[in-house]
C-alpha positions as CSV (number, residue, x, y, z in Angstrom):
1,M,132.6,93.5,77.1
2,I,129.6,95.0,79.1
3,A,129.0,97.7,80.8
4,I,126.4,98.2,83.6
5,L,126.0,101.9,83.8
6,G,124.6,102.9,87.1
7,T,125.2,100.0,89.3
8,G,122.5,100.6,91.9
9,K,121.0,97.5,93.9
10,M,119.5,95.5,90.2
11,G,122.8,96.8,88.5
12,E,124.9,95.3,91.1
13,A,122.5,92.1,91.3
14,L,123.1,91.7,87.6
15,L,126.5,92.2,87.9
16,A,126.8,89.0,90.5
17,G,124.8,86.9,88.4
18,L,127.0,87.6,85.3
19,L,129.8,86.7,87.3
20,R,128.3,83.3,88.5
21,A,127.6,82.6,85.5
22,G,130.8,82.4,84.0
23,L,132.0,85.8,83.1
24,K,135.0,87.0,84.1
25,P,135.7,90.2,86.0
26,G,137.6,91.6,83.2
27,D,134.6,91.1,81.3
28,I,132.2,93.6,82.6
29,M,133.0,97.2,83.2
30,A,130.6,99.6,86.0
31,T,130.1,102.5,86.6
32,T,128.3,104.5,89.8
33,R,127.9,108.1,90.8
34,R,130.1,108.1,94.1
35,P,133.7,106.8,94.3
36,E,133.0,104.8,97.3
37,R,130.6,103.3,95.3
38,A,132.9,102.5,93.1
39,Q,135.5,101.2,95.5
40,A,133.1,98.8,97.2
41,L,132.2,97.4,93.9
42,R,136.2,96.7,92.7
43,E,136.5,95.3,96.2
44,A,133.3,93.0,96.1
45,Y,133.9,91.8,92.3
46,G,137.3,93.1,90.9
47,V,135.8,94.7,88.3
48,R,136.4,98.2,86.9
49,T,134.8,101.1,87.6
50,V,134.5,104.2,84.6
51,T,132.9,106.8,83.8
52,N,129.6,106.4,81.4
53,A,131.9,108.1,78.7
54,E,134.2,105.5,78.7
55,A,132.5,102.8,79.4
56,A,130.4,103.8,76.2
57,K,133.2,104.2,74.0
58,V,134.5,100.6,74.9
59,A,131.8,98.2,75.4
60,D,129.9,96.0,73.1
61,T,127.1,96.0,75.3
62,L,125.5,98.9,77.5
63,V,123.3,98.1,80.0
64,L,121.4,101.2,81.3
65,A,120.4,100.7,84.9
66,V,120.0,104.3,86.2
67,K,116.5,105.6,88.0
68,P,113.9,105.9,85.0
69,Q,114.2,110.2,86.1
70,D,117.9,110.2,85.4
71,M,117.8,108.3,82.1
72,A,118.0,111.6,79.9
73,T,121.0,113.1,81.5
74,L,122.6,109.6,81.0
75,L,121.9,109.4,77.5
76,A,122.9,113.2,77.1
77,E,125.7,112.1,78.3
78,I,127.0,108.8,76.3
79,A,125.6,109.9,73.1
80,P,128.5,111.5,71.2
81,Y,130.7,107.8,72.2
82,V,127.5,105.1,71.0
83,P,127.9,104.1,67.5
84,A,125.5,102.2,65.9
85,D,126.8,98.9,66.4
86,R,126.2,98.9,69.9
87,L,123.7,97.2,71.5
88,V,121.8,98.9,74.3
89,I,120.0,97.5,76.9
90,T,117.5,99.9,79.2
91,A,116.6,98.5,82.2
92,A,114.3,101.5,83.8
93,A,110.9,101.8,84.6
94,G,108.7,103.1,82.2
95,I,111.5,104.2,79.8
96,T,110.9,103.1,76.3
97,T,113.4,102.1,73.2
98,S,112.2,105.0,71.4
99,F,112.9,107.4,74.0
100,V,115.8,106.1,74.2
101,E,116.9,106.1,70.0
102,Q,115.4,109.4,69.6
103,R,118.2,110.5,72.2
104,L,121.2,108.7,70.9
105,G,120.9,110.1,67.7
106,V,121.6,106.7,65.2
107,E,120.3,104.1,64.5
108,V,121.3,101.8,67.5
109,P,120.0,98.4,68.3
110,V,117.8,99.1,71.8
111,V,116.4,96.1,73.9
112,R,113.9,97.0,76.8
113,V,114.1,95.0,79.5
114,M,112.3,94.6,82.8
115,S,113.2,91.7,85.4
116,N,112.9,92.4,89.6
117,T,115.1,91.8,92.6
118,P,115.1,87.8,92.8
119,I,117.6,88.3,90.3
120,R,119.8,88.5,93.4
121,F,119.4,84.8,93.7
122,D,119.1,83.9,90.1
123,E,115.4,83.6,90.4
124,A,114.5,86.8,88.2
125,M,111.5,87.2,86.3
126,S,112.4,89.8,82.9
127,V,110.9,90.3,80.5
128,I,112.5,91.8,77.0
129,S,111.2,93.8,74.0
130,A,113.0,94.6,70.5
131,G,113.4,98.4,69.4
132,A,113.3,99.4,66.0
133,H,116.6,98.6,65.1
134,A,116.7,95.3,67.6
135,D,116.5,92.0,65.8
136,E,116.6,88.2,66.5
137,E,120.6,88.5,67.2
138,H,120.0,91.3,69.5
139,L,117.5,89.9,71.6
140,R,119.2,86.1,71.7
141,R,122.3,88.3,73.5
142,T,119.9,89.7,75.5
143,E,118.3,86.2,76.9
144,G,122.2,84.9,76.9
145,L,122.9,88.1,79.4
146,L,119.6,87.5,81.4
147,K,119.3,83.4,81.6
148,P,121.8,82.7,84.4
149,V,119.6,84.9,86.8
150,G,116.5,83.6,86.3
151,K,113.4,83.4,83.4
152,V,113.1,85.4,80.5
153,L,110.2,86.3,78.6
154,R,109.7,88.2,75.2
155,I,106.8,90.2,75.1
156,P,105.7,93.6,72.3
157,E,107.1,97.1,74.0
158,S,103.2,97.3,74.4
159,Q,102.8,95.1,77.3
160,Q,105.9,96.2,79.0
161,D,104.2,98.7,81.6
162,A,101.5,96.0,82.6
163,A,104.6,93.9,82.9
164,T,106.5,96.4,85.2
165,A,103.5,96.1,87.7
166,L,102.7,92.7,87.9
167,S,106.0,91.0,87.8
168,G,108.7,94.2,88.5
169,S,106.7,95.2,91.2
170,G,105.4,91.7,91.9
171,P,107.9,91.1,94.6
172,A,106.7,93.8,96.7
173,Y,103.4,92.4,96.7
174,F,104.5,88.8,98.2
175,F,105.9,90.7,101.1
176,Y,103.4,92.6,101.6
177,L,101.3,89.4,101.6
178,V,103.9,87.6,104.1
179,E,103.6,90.7,106.4
180,A,100.1,90.4,107.0
181,M,99.5,86.3,107.0
182,V,102.6,86.9,109.8
183,D,100.8,89.4,111.1
184,A,97.8,87.2,111.6
185,G,99.9,84.1,113.1
186,I,100.7,86.7,116.1
187,L,96.9,87.6,116.1
188,L,96.7,84.1,116.8
189,G,99.1,83.9,119.6
190,M,102.3,82.5,117.4
191,P,105.5,83.3,117.7
192,R,106.9,86.0,115.0
193,A,109.9,83.9,114.0
194,A,107.3,80.8,113.7
195,A,104.6,82.7,112.0
196,L,107.2,83.4,109.8
197,D,108.9,80.2,109.1
198,M,105.5,78.9,108.3
199,V,104.3,81.5,106.0
200,T,107.5,81.5,104.2
201,Q,107.6,77.6,103.6
202,S,104.0,76.9,102.7
203,I,104.2,79.9,100.2
204,V,107.5,78.6,98.9
205,G,106.0,75.2,98.4
206,A,102.4,76.6,96.8
207,A,105.4,78.5,94.2
208,V,106.8,75.3,93.2
209,M,103.7,73.3,92.8
210,L,102.4,75.9,90.9
211,R,105.4,76.6,88.5
212,D,105.7,72.4,87.9
213,S,102.1,70.4,88.4
214,G,101.2,72.3,84.9
215,E,97.5,73.2,87.2
216,H,95.6,76.3,86.8
217,P,96.1,77.8,90.2
218,V,92.3,77.8,90.6
219,I,92.3,73.9,90.2
220,L,95.5,73.9,93.1
221,R,93.2,76.3,95.3
222,E,90.0,74.0,94.8
223,A,92.1,71.4,95.9
224,V,92.7,73.1,99.3
225,T,89.0,74.0,99.8
226,S,87.0,71.6,101.3
227,P,82.9,72.1,101.4
228,G,82.6,73.8,104.8
229,G,86.0,73.8,105.9
230,T,88.1,76.4,107.0
231,T,90.0,77.8,103.8
232,I,86.6,78.4,102.3
233,S,85.8,80.3,105.1
234,A,88.9,82.3,104.8
235,I,88.5,82.8,101.2
236,A,84.6,84.2,101.5
237,E,86.6,86.5,104.0
238,L,88.8,87.4,101.3
239,E,86.2,88.3,98.9
240,R,83.6,90.0,101.7
241,H,86.8,92.7,101.6
242,S,87.5,92.6,98.1
243,V,90.7,91.3,98.2
244,R,90.7,90.3,94.2
245,A,89.5,93.6,93.4
246,A,91.7,95.7,95.3
247,F,94.9,93.8,93.4
248,L,93.5,94.4,90.6
249,A,93.0,98.1,91.3
250,A,96.7,98.2,92.6
251,I,98.7,96.3,89.7
252,E,96.5,98.7,87.6
253,A,97.9,101.8,89.1
254,A,101.6,100.6,89.2
255,R,100.9,100.1,85.4
256,D,99.9,103.9,85.3
257,R,102.7,105.1,87.5
258,G,105.3,103.8,85.1
259,R,103.9,105.4,82.3
260,E,104.0,108.8,84.2
261,L,107.4,107.9,84.9
262,A,108.0,107.4,81.0
263,S,106.5,111.0,80.4
264,G,108.7,112.5,82.8
């Protein structure tokens, strides 16, 4: 039995992905703050909605999907009901495995996860790290939950804040770039819908090419960049405006904010 505690947007996306992967509604429980939200989940997916305490008593795997600022309250609520044989997966930005372990008060296996919003379309990038009491079996169980909804990568927990900044927030950077490119198309006289279609397909095609070709992104970019051509003129302008440096600074700022969230 799997329980998703705090079934907001990400929790619901995971729930839906697990059902698409073949789990039955009876295998999953969900918790929410609001009764109307619980009713909506029952009607949409047929899963049981329970209290946090009930979930902690019954489920073999607990997925903690609340916001970082709500994690301490949730852990205090469920701590009396979580024995050492539970697998606890924490999916909140900045929350460390030691934070969870200390508040549960038992040697429970904890795995830290950071996923992202493409989980809704089974294209998530999820990174996982083992806590002090989690072993290979717990990592495999966590991978088993996440692989149906995207790619899973194991990393040291010391890299989790960086992963949050890079892939957890990554889709937002991508959408920001698309928005800017569409605006450029409109500036050049393109209808918005046509500009969006062109930009979307260009980026989807480029992403698939990057993933499937095995080529370094520099090689792929250079293949498009002819001497004295249009692309090099655009790249030169991006460099003049320090776009690369801005991305470095932005992702570093996201990493730092993740650390702030963890420290309270």
